[in-house]
N, C-alpha and C positions, 0 to 999 in steps of 0.2 A: 633702591636696594641698600639700605644703610648697613654699614659694618662690613661690606664686601668690597675688596679692592682687587682689581685685575691688573694684569701686566701692563707696562708702559707701551704705548703705541706711537709710531711715527705717522703723523697726519699732515696732509697738505693744506696750506692756507686757502687753496682754491676749492676745498671740499664744502659743499652745501649741506644743510641738515639731512636731506634725504640720503646723500652719499655717506654721511657719517653714521646714520642709522643702519644702513646696509652693512657697513664695515663692522659696527659694534654687535650686530646680530650674531655673527660667527663667534664672537668672544663671550657675550653675556647670555645668549639664548633667548633674549627678549625679542618678540616680533617687532619689526620696524614700525608697524602702524599702532603698536601699543607702547612705544618707547617715547619717553619725555627726556629732553636733553637740557642741561644747564652747564654753563661754562664758569668755573670757579678760578679766579686768578691766584691760586696758591696750590701747593701740593699737599696741604695738611689733610690727614685722613679724617679729621673730625669735622671737616667742612661739609655742609649739607646744602640742599637746594634752597633752604629757607634763609641761608646766610644773606646778609645785605649785599655783599659783593657778587653774588651769583648772577650770571647773565643768562636769561632764558633764550634758547635757540628755537624760536617758534616761527620765524619767517624763513620759509624754504628757499627764498630767492637770495638770501644774504649769505655769502661765503664766510668761512671761519676766519679768514684774514681780516675781515671788517672790524673784528673786535680786538685786533692787535695782540693775539695770544703770544705767550712766551713759553719756553721750555719749563716743564714742571707744573703747568696749569692742569686742572682736573676737569674731566668731563663727567658730570654726575648724571646717572641714568635712573629714571624711574620707570617702573613696570606697571602698566594699567591692568594687566592680566591677573596680577596677584598670585594666589596659590595655584592657579591653573597654568601658570607660566612654566616653560621649560627650565627657566632659571630658578624656580622655587625649590626649596628643599636642599639647596646646596649642590645640585647636580653639576653646575658649571662654576661654582664658587672656588676662589683660590684656596680656601681653607678646607676644601673637601677632597678626600683622597679617593680616586676612582677605584672601585672594586669590581671583580669579575662576577658575573651572574652565577649564583650558586647552582643553577640548573645545568651549567656547562663546566662545572669544576669537578675533576676526577682525581682522587687521591692516588699517590704512587702505588699503594697496595691494590687498589681497585683496578688501576690500569694494568698492573702486572698480572692480575688474575684473569684478564680478558684473553681468551684464546685466539681472537681474531685481530688483535692489535698488531701494529707493525713490529713492535719489539718481540712479541711472542713468535710471530711467523719467522722473523729473522733468526731468532734463537734456534728454532727447529731446523731451518735450512743449514745453519752452521753445524749443528749436531749431526745431521745426516751426512754432510760432506766430510766431517771429521771422522765419522764412523767408516765411511767408504774408504777414506785414505788409510786408516789403520788396518782395514781388511785386506790391503794389498791387491785389490782388484778382484775380490771374490765374486763380483757380479758380472765378470767378463771384461773388466777394465784393467787387465794385468799391466804392470809397469814395465819399463825397459831396463830398470836397474841403474839408469844413469841419472835419475833425479829430475830429468826434464819433463817427464810425463807423470801425472798422478791420477789416481782414481777420482779425486775431487774434480779435476778438469774434465774427465770423461763424463761424470755425472752432470756437470753444468752444461756441457755441449749437448748431451742427449736431451736435457730438459728444454733447451732452446730450440732445437731443430727437429725434435721427434714429431712435430705436428703432421708430417706426411711427406709424400714424394716417392718416386720409384726406388730410391736408394734405401728406403726404410721399410720396404715390403719384401718378404721372402721371395727368392727367385723361383722360377718355374721348376716343376719336378724333374723335367728333362735335364736341367742344369745341375747334374749330380757328379760326384767323384767318379772319374773314369770316362766321362763323356768327352768326345772329340769336339773341339770348338775352334772358332775363328774369332779373333779379337780385333776390334777397331780401336784406333785407326791403324792402317797399314796392312790389314788382312793377315796378321800373325796367327799361325796355327799352333795348336798344342792340345794338351790333355788336362782336364780339371783334376786337381789334386786336393783341393780344400774349398769348402763353402761354409761361411759362418758370418756372425754378426758381432759388431763392436770388438774389433781386434785388440785395441789397446796399443801401447807402444808409440803413441803419438799419431796414430792413424785416425782420421775423422770417423765419427760413428756411422752406423748403418751396416748394410749387408755387403760383403765382399766375396770375390771368387778368386781362388789361387790357381794359377795356370802354370804348368811346366811346358815351355815352348819347345818346338822341334829344333829350333836354332837358338843360338845365344843372343837373343834380341830382348832379353829381360833386364831386370834391375837387381835381382837378388837370387839367393839359393834356397828360398822357401822360408827364410827368417826375415821378419819385418820389424824394425824398431826394437830389436832384441828379443822378439817373441817368435819362437819356432812354430810355424804352422804346418809345413811339410818339408821334405828334403829333396833337393835336386842339385844338379851341377851349378856352380856359380855363373850368373848371367843368363840362366835359362828360366828363372822364375819371375813371375809377375803377379801382383795383386791388383785386380781390376774390378770395376763396378759391373754388376750383372747386365745392365742395360747396354754395355759395350760388347757383350759376348753373344755369339750365335752358335747354337748347337747344330751339328750336322755330321754327315759321313765324309769328313775332310781327310784326304790322304796325307801322309807325312811328306812335307816338302824337302827338297834336297839342297836348294840354294839358300843363301842367307837372305833374310828379309831386310828391308830398310829399317834403320834405327829411328823409327818415327814414334817416339813415346809422347803421350799426351799428359795433361794435368790430372787425368783420372786413373793414372797407373803409378804405383809406387813399388 
C-alpha cells in the first residue's frame, strides 16, 4: 500500500508473523491471509518493500525479535487482494476522512419538519403543559393559590397514572350527594357532600368522595389544598377514595370514633 502511513504501534519482540498479521488487520483492513510483511530498518516514509534493507517476514515460526528491531522501524504491508480489499479506496487510510452515509444524514430543517421526532413531540408536550399552567386549572386542576401545585403537575400526573384502576373509575350511582355512608378504616359514619374527579390543590388525580362525618374525626372543613369543595364544621370533613366508602342506612352515631385516619384520606 504505497503512500499510506498508519499510526505507530507498540509491538512485542515475541510476536510471530501470524500474530502481527492479526494485529495489523484491525489497522489496515487487509485480510491476514492476503497480507505480505516486510520489516524496514528505518522510519522513512519513502522506504518500500523493494529497498535493499527490507527484511521479508515470511517464516511464521520466527519471532519479530530475531531481527533485532529498534524503535522507529517500519512494517511494510502489501495487500494481495488489490482493489477488492477493504483497505482499497482509502477507507482505512490515514489521509481519508470518514464521512457519514448520505442515506442516514438528515438536515436540521428536515428533522425539524418531522412530526414524530423527539424534538417535535417534546415541544408539543411543553406547549400543552404551559397552556394548562396559564389556564389556571380550567380542566379541573385548580391551584391552591400557594404556588406549590400547578396545573402542569396535574396534567403530568394524570398522563402517568390514567392507565386504569378503581380510583380512576366513576363511583357507583348510589354513592351520590346526600347518601349515608360508612368509611373505612374505623367505621366512621357520615353523609356524602361532594363527589368529583381531579380535585387539584395538590390532591392526587382520580375520583374522590367528600364526606361530612357525624363526629369530628375528619381532617378538614370541606376545603382541601385551598380548594373549597363543600362546607362543614372544622374537623368533620374528609376527602376519601370511593373504594373505602360503603353506602347504607347507617344511623347517626353518638360517641366519638377512633381517630384512625389512613393514607387514603386527606
